[in-house]
C-alpha positions as CSV (number, residue, x, y, z in Angstrom):
1,X,321.6,31.6,217.0
2,X,323.2,33.7,219.7
3,X,322.2,36.8,217.6
4,X,318.3,35.8,217.6
5,X,318.5,35.4,221.9
6,X,320.3,38.9,221.9
7,X,317.5,40.3,219.7
8,X,314.8,39.1,221.8
9,X,316.3,40.3,225.0
10,X,316.4,43.6,223.5
11,X,313.1,44.2,222.8
12,X,311.7,42.6,226.0
13,X,314.4,43.7,228.3
14,X,311.5,46.8,229.1
15,X,308.4,44.9,229.1
16,X,308.9,42.3,231.8
17,X,306.0,41.9,234.1
18,X,306.6,42.3,238.0
19,X,306.7,39.0,240.2
20,X,306.3,38.2,243.9
21,X,308.7,36.3,245.5
22,X,307.3,33.0,246.6
23,X,309.9,30.7,247.5
24,X,312.9,31.0,250.6
25,X,315.9,29.2,250.8
26,X,315.3,26.8,248.1
27,X,312.0,25.8,250.6
28,X,308.4,25.9,248.4
29,X,306.4,28.0,250.6
30,X,302.9,26.2,251.6
31,X,301.4,29.2,252.2
32,X,301.5,30.5,248.5
33,X,298.0,29.8,246.8
34,X,297.7,28.2,243.4
35,X,296.5,31.8,241.6
36,X,299.8,33.3,243.2
37,X,301.9,30.4,242.0
38,X,300.8,30.3,238.4
39,X,300.9,34.2,238.4
40,X,304.8,34.1,239.5
41,X,306.2,33.4,236.3
42,X,305.8,35.0,233.1
43,X,305.5,32.2,231.0
44,X,305.2,28.3,231.4
45,X,307.0,26.2,229.1
46,X,305.1,22.8,228.1
47,X,307.6,19.8,228.2
48,X,305.6,17.7,225.5
49,X,308.4,15.2,226.4
50,X,307.4,14.7,229.8
51,X,303.7,14.5,229.2
52,X,302.4,11.2,230.8
53,X,298.4,9.2,230.5
54,X,296.2,8.3,227.7
55,X,294.3,11.4,227.0
56,X,294.6,14.8,225.2
57,X,293.8,18.4,226.3
58,X,294.2,19.9,222.5
59,X,295.2,23.4,224.0
60,X,297.9,22.6,226.0
61,X,299.8,19.9,223.4
62,X,299.4,22.9,220.6
63,X,300.8,25.6,223.2
64,X,304.7,25.8,223.4
65,X,304.1,28.4,226.6
66,X,301.0,29.2,228.5
67,X,300.8,32.3,230.9
68,X,298.1,33.1,233.4
69,X,297.8,37.0,233.8
70,X,294.3,38.5,236.1
71,X,292.4,35.6,234.9
72,X,293.2,35.5,231.2
73,X,294.7,32.5,229.9
74,X,297.4,33.5,227.0
75,X,299.3,31.1,224.7
76,X,302.4,30.7,222.5
77,X,300.9,28.1,219.6
78,X,303.8,29.1,217.0
79,X,307.8,29.2,217.7
80,X,307.8,32.2,214.9
81,X,307.0,35.4,216.8
82,X,307.4,34.2,220.3
83,X,309.3,36.9,222.1
84,X,307.3,39.4,220.3
85,X,303.4,38.2,220.3
86,X,301.7,39.9,223.4
87,X,304.8,41.1,224.7
88,X,305.8,37.7,224.8
89,X,302.9,36.3,226.4
90,X,301.5,35.0,223.2
91,X,297.6,35.3,222.2
92,X,294.7,35.4,224.6
93,X,292.8,31.9,224.2
94,X,290.5,32.0,227.0
95,X,290.2,32.4,230.9
96,X,291.4,30.7,233.9
97,X,290.5,30.6,238.0
98,X,291.4,28.5,240.6
99,X,290.1,26.9,243.2
100,X,292.4,25.2,246.3
101,X,294.8,22.9,244.2
102,X,292.3,23.2,240.8
103,X,293.2,25.2,237.9
104,X,289.9,26.1,236.3
105,X,290.1,26.5,232.7
106,X,287.5,28.0,229.9
107,X,289.1,28.0,226.6
108,X,287.5,29.9,223.8
109,X,287.4,26.6,221.5
110,X,288.1,23.9,223.6
111,X,285.7,24.7,226.6
112,X,286.5,23.6,229.9
113,X,289.2,21.9,231.4
114,X,289.9,21.3,235.2
115,X,293.0,20.5,236.7
116,X,294.5,19.5,239.9
117,X,297.8,21.3,240.4
118,X,301.2,19.6,242.1
119,X,304.3,21.4,242.4
120,X,307.4,19.4,242.3
121,X,309.9,22.3,242.8
122,X,310.8,25.7,242.3
123,X,309.6,26.3,238.9
124,X,307.6,23.3,238.2
125,X,304.1,21.9,238.2
126,X,302.2,18.9,237.0
127,X,298.4,20.0,235.7
128,X,296.6,16.2,235.5
129,X,292.7,16.4,233.8
130,X,291.3,13.5,235.6
131,X,288.9,13.5,233.0
132,X,291.2,13.4,229.9
133,X,293.6,10.9,231.5
134,X,296.8,13.1,231.2
135,X,299.3,14.8,232.9
136,X,301.1,17.8,231.7
137,X,304.7,19.4,233.5
138,X,304.9,23.2,233.1
139,X,308.2,24.5,233.7
140,X,308.1,28.6,234.8
141,X,310.5,31.2,233.5
142,X,310.5,34.8,233.7
143,X,310.6,36.5,230.0
144,X,314.5,37.9,230.4
145,X,315.8,33.9,231.1
146,X,313.6,32.4,228.9
147,X,316.0,30.1,226.5
148,X,314.4,30.8,223.4
149,X,317.4,29.3,221.3
150,X,316.3,25.7,223.4
151,X,312.8,26.4,221.8
152,X,313.5,26.8,218.4
153,X,315.9,23.7,218.3
154,X,313.7,21.4,220.6
155,X,310.8,22.2,218.6
156,X,312.4,22.5,214.9
157,X,309.8,20.2,213.2
158,X,307.2,22.3,214.0
159,X,308.6,25.7,213.5
160,X,309.7,24.1,209.9
161,X,305.2,23.7,209.5
162,X,304.7,27.8,210.0
163,X,305.1,28.7,206.9
164,X,303.2,28.1,203.6
165,X,306.5,28.0,201.7
166,X,310.2,28.6,202.5
167,X,311.6,30.5,199.4
168,X,315.2,30.1,198.7
169,X,316.9,33.8,198.9
170,X,320.7,33.1,199.0
171,X,323.1,30.7,197.7
172,X,326.8,29.7,198.1
173,X,327.4,27.0,195.4
174,X,330.6,25.8,194.8
175,X,330.0,22.5,193.2
176,X,326.9,23.0,191.5
177,X,324.2,20.0,192.1
178,X,320.4,19.2,191.4
179,X,319.8,20.5,194.5
180,X,320.4,24.2,193.0
181,X,317.4,23.7,191.0
182,X,315.2,23.6,194.2
183,X,313.4,27.2,195.0
184,X,310.6,26.4,197.4
185,X,310.4,23.8,200.3
186,X,307.5,23.2,202.7
187,X,306.9,21.3,205.6
188,X,303.5,20.3,206.4
189,X,302.4,18.4,210.0
190,X,301.5,15.3,208.1
191,X,302.9,12.7,210.6
192,X,306.0,15.5,211.3
193,X,307.7,13.7,208.2
194,X,306.4,15.4,204.9
195,X,308.0,18.0,203.0
196,X,307.3,19.4,199.3
197,X,309.6,20.8,197.0
198,X,309.4,23.5,193.8
199,X,311.3,24.9,191.2
200,X,309.1,27.6,190.4
201,X,310.2,31.2,189.4
202,X,311.0,32.9,192.5
203,X,308.2,35.9,194.1
204,X,305.4,33.7,192.6
205,X,302.1,34.0,194.4
206,X,302.5,30.9,197.0
207,X,299.3,29.8,195.9
208,X,300.6,29.4,192.5
209,X,303.3,27.3,193.3
210,X,303.3,23.7,191.8
211,X,305.2,21.7,194.1
212,X,307.0,19.5,191.5
213,X,308.3,16.7,194.4
214,X,307.5,15.0,197.2
215,X,309.1,12.8,200.1
216,X,309.8,12.6,203.5
217,X,311.9,14.1,205.7
218,X,313.6,13.4,209.1
219,X,315.6,15.9,211.7
220,X,318.6,14.3,213.5
221,X,320.4,16.0,216.8
222,X,324.4,16.5,216.3
223,X,326.7,15.1,218.7
224,X,328.3,18.0,221.2
225,X,325.5,20.6,219.6
226,X,322.2,22.6,220.8
227,X,322.2,24.6,218.2
228,X,322.5,22.7,215.2
229,X,320.4,19.6,213.3
230,X,320.3,17.2,210.5
231,X,318.2,17.3,208.0
232,X,317.4,14.5,205.6
233,X,315.0,15.2,202.5
234,X,314.4,11.9,201.0
235,X,312.7,12.2,197.7
236,X,310.1,9.9,196.6
237,X,312.3,9.0,193.5
238,X,314.4,7.8,195.6
239,X,317.5,10.6,196.0
240,X,318.3,11.7,199.4
241,X,319.7,15.1,200.3
242,X,321.5,15.5,203.8
243,X,322.0,19.3,205.4
244,X,323.2,21.1,208.2
245,X,320.3,23.1,209.7
246,X,320.8,26.1,211.5
247,X,318.5,28.9,212.5
248,X,319.2,32.4,211.6
249,X,315.9,34.2,213.0
250,X,312.5,33.6,213.7
251,X,311.7,33.4,209.7
252,X,314.9,32.4,208.4
253,X,316.9,29.0,208.3
254,X,320.3,28.0,206.8
255,X,320.8,25.1,204.9
256,X,324.7,23.7,204.2
257,X,324.6,20.7,202.3
258,X,327.5,18.2,203.7
259,X,328.4,16.7,200.0
260,X,328.4,19.9,197.7
261,X,329.5,22.0,200.9
262,X,326.4,24.3,199.3
263,X,325.0,27.0,201.9
264,X,321.2,27.8,201.4
265,X,319.4,30.3,203.2
266,X,315.1,30.4,203.1
267,X,313.0,32.7,204.3
268,X,309.7,31.9,205.3
269,X,306.6,33.2,203.4
270,X,303.0,32.8,204.2
271,X,303.0,32.7,208.1
272,X,300.6,30.3,209.9
273,X,299.2,31.3,213.0
274,X,297.8,28.7,215.2
275,X,295.2,29.1,217.4
276,X,294.0,25.9,218.3
277,X,292.6,22.0,216.3
278,X,289.9,23.4,214.7
279,X,291.2,27.2,213.2
280,X,294.0,28.8,211.3
281,X,294.0,32.3,211.7
282,X,296.0,32.6,208.3
283,X,296.0,30.5,205.1
284,X,298.2,27.8,205.3
285,X,299.2,24.1,204.8
286,X,297.5,21.3,203.8
287,X,296.8,19.8,206.9
288,X,295.2,22.4,209.3
289,X,295.4,20.5,212.9
290,X,298.8,20.6,214.7
291,X,299.3,18.7,217.9
292,X,302.8,18.6,219.6
293,X,303.8,15.1,220.1
294,X,306.9,13.7,221.7
295,X,309.5,13.7,219.3
296,X,312.8,11.0,219.6
297,X,315.7,12.0,217.6
298,X,318.6,9.9,216.3
299,X,321.7,11.4,217.3
300,X,324.3,11.8,214.6
301,X,328.1,12.9,214.9
302,X,329.2,16.1,212.7
303,X,331.1,15.1,210.0
304,X,332.8,18.5,209.7
């Protein structure tokens, strides 16, 4: 995935926003206002795994990053295209203001939400919505040092959901297996576990694809590897296929079948841009709503 990161950095190197220096000798500067603090980082990564409380603020739990620029609230609600969309900031989703330690947000769809902001470290804040009873933890980055590889692999389930279909565009088969006949895959937000597959002809209109098979899928972390996952497809018929999963770029994945040692490349078709919990900007998967939740993965050792 190194090529993916380098591609982002090359494009972004000339687009960076200036930011003020607000800390001295690793000490939090008390004189910095909340408005200066949140504007001092280009991107605030929403660490969904740290979320606490019983409630939910839809536009926050849906976002991978939030940005605060001159009163305009930006969000990266998609992984595909991140680093490019809105010069890396994402799409404008509303406005914001600050008053003391309160962050006032006015989301285009979700409306008004006020957060009490606590600075936890040099680049980490907690935003607490007392009405919804939920706290989110945001980590600040400049665009040139944001870890895009981390974002893709830590949120791989959501990346798989961002296309109407994944069409097979390459195969290197040594030992033919039944999966060689699968031309399309689809992963939906239904509990982050449902997949569909099709043997329809390549190049068919997405709306005309007949999904021949269905089942559940699971993603595993790989011991000792941050840039590799294990994907298992558990067909309702009882068959199970297991692959090493790697991301080649923001619209292409590679599956390596662990038994047959066949390599498959799949390209995403029908990009789905998520804006909020009620609207999909483009046509897409069966379930239009999407909310990031804490995902706990099992760990497997690499067998090869």
